[in-house]
C-alpha positions, -999 to +999 in steps of 0.1 A: -289-117-096-296-148-074-272-177-077-271-209-057-243-210-031-224-237-050-205-262-030-168-255-025-159-289-041-165-271-075-131-273-091-135-239-108-141-222-075-111-238-059-089-229-089-100-193-087-090-190-051-056-207-057-051-182-086-061-153-064-036-161-037-009-169-063-013-135-079-020-113-048+006-129-025+034-141-049+028-122-082+027-154-101+004-178-119-003-210-100+018-231-124+048-208-116+046-213-078+072-232-059+061-262-039+058-244-006+041-215-022+015-238-039+008-255-006+002-221+010-021-210-018-041-243-016-044-240+022-057-204+019-081-215-008-095-242+015-100-217+043-117-191+020-141-216+005-151-229+039-158-194+051-178-186+020-199-218+024-207-208+060-217-173+050-237-182+019-257-210+037-266-186+065-300-168+068-282-136+058-268-154+028-303-163+016-311-126+014-283-117-009-287-108-046-258-095-067-267-071-095-255-083-130-237-049-134-216-056-103-207-091-114-198-078-149-176-051-134-158-077-112-151-098-143-138-067-162-115-059-133-100-093-134-095-091-172-079-057-169-049-074-152-040-092-184-025-077-216-055-087-238-084-111-240-063-140-254-038-137-225-067-138-201-081-169-216-047-186-217-043-178-180-078-192-172-070-225-191-036-229-174-053-224-140-080-250-148-108-224-151-134-212-175-150-178-177-182-194-163-163-207-133-148-172-128-183-157-127-194-182-102-164-176-080-168-138-082-205-141-074-196-160-043-170-135-034-193-105-038-221-123-019-197-131+009-187-095+012-224-085+012-231-110+041-202-096+060-216-061+055-250-072+068-234-089+099-212-059+106-241-035+103-256-052+134-236-032+159-242-002+181-227+031+168-196+044+184-204+071+210-187+104+213-175+094+248-158+064+233-141+085+207-129+110+233-116+082+255-096+067+227-081+100+219-071+106+256-058+070+261-036+069+229-018+103+227+011+087+208-012+081+179-020+117+175+013+133+170+023+146+135+060+145+127+080+175+118+083+178+080+111+194+060+108+205+024+141+194+009+161+194-023+193+175-030+221+171-055+236+136-061+270+128-077+274+091-082+306+071-077+318+050-106+355+044-113+348+035-149+339+072-157+365+099-153+341+124-138+328+099-112+359+084-098+360+089-060+386+117-064+367+135-092+333+130-076+344+144-042+360+174-059+327+181-078+305+177-048+326+200-027+326+226-054+289+224-056+286+226-019+307+258-018+285+274-045+253+263-029+263+278+005+270+311-011+239+311-033+213+287-017+186+304-037+202+289-068+201+253-054+173+241-077+192+254-108+224+237-096+205+205-091+190+207-126+224+213-141+246+189-121+226+163-101+227+127-113+194+118-096+162+117-116+149+144-092+173+168-110+145+174-136+125+189-107+154+209-093+163+181-069+130+183-052+124+156-025+091+170-013+080+171+023+102+146+042+094+132+076+121+118+098+133+084+087+124+086+051+159+093+036+192+075+041+200+077+078+231+098+073+213+122+050+183+124+073+206+133+102+220+163+083+187+175+070+170+176+104+198+198+118+194+225+091+175+257+094+153+268+065+176+281+037+206+262+048+226+237+028+242+206+044+267+179+034+285+164+016+271+131+027+280+097+013+254+070+010+252+038-011+237+060-039+267+083-040+276+118-027+249+143-017+244+178-006+210+187+007+190+219+010+163+226+036+138+248+019+112+250+047+102+234+080+067+224+090+067+219+128+053+187+142+029+186+171-002+171+185-032+166+162-062+183+175-092+163+186-114+180+160-091+168+133-088+133+146-123+124+158-138+113+125-109+089+118-111+076+154-148+069+150-142+051+117-114+030+132-135+020+163-165+012+141-144-010+118-129-028+148-164-033+163-177-047+130-147-071+128-154-083+163-191-088+155-182-107+123-158-130+143-184-138+169-210-145+142-187-169+124-179-187+157-217-191+163-223-203+128-197-230+131-213-246+162 
């Protein structure tokens, strides 16, 4: 579907871009924004509309046609953010928009993306030598961390409940620690019966944990354990924990064969961005 590249002074187009920033950046409708947030959204709308105008008035923009099906799908995607059709229409009215204005704005958005794709396609492919050089020059990017499959048991602290006063909670966690050390194979069962974390339903399973994901004190204990060992008790802001190291997956260097496709995609994306930036600078002259 062809549509004229409507001028950015169209109030509906401006309202759409303010709405988009309000929702994406602040999780609010435009009318709910604070003064500084509204100023930010308006400034972003001005920038986006100016970029769209440049792209859609270019020779590449004149080649763009957006299928009706793509435009309809974009409208449906917007509507899906609202509870129902009526809520959607209320939001449109409050934002100073109509569904027609929304379609115009989405057409421009899709057309802009298509222009950027055309411009970005006008680059040389990334060579194997460039991929190899990137891999060699950035070894720190190709190291996978050690992972530990872990389970934990949590006893919360709450002086309003007799079983969770500091004294009672510490007694409970130490008793569980003693039992888990004798029978680590029963850790999942103990977690199911005693843990006060939602993970109890899955036997206290935390999954494969990289360094730095858990509370620092808990993390420090886990990464000192051998497979099959139990550590703790550890106190965090959540409460008292004991933790079980179920398995260790060693870290190490990611092989070139595993990394090369992602490197090529990354370098190509960067090359496309650079080409698009240069194209915009040339179009503004």
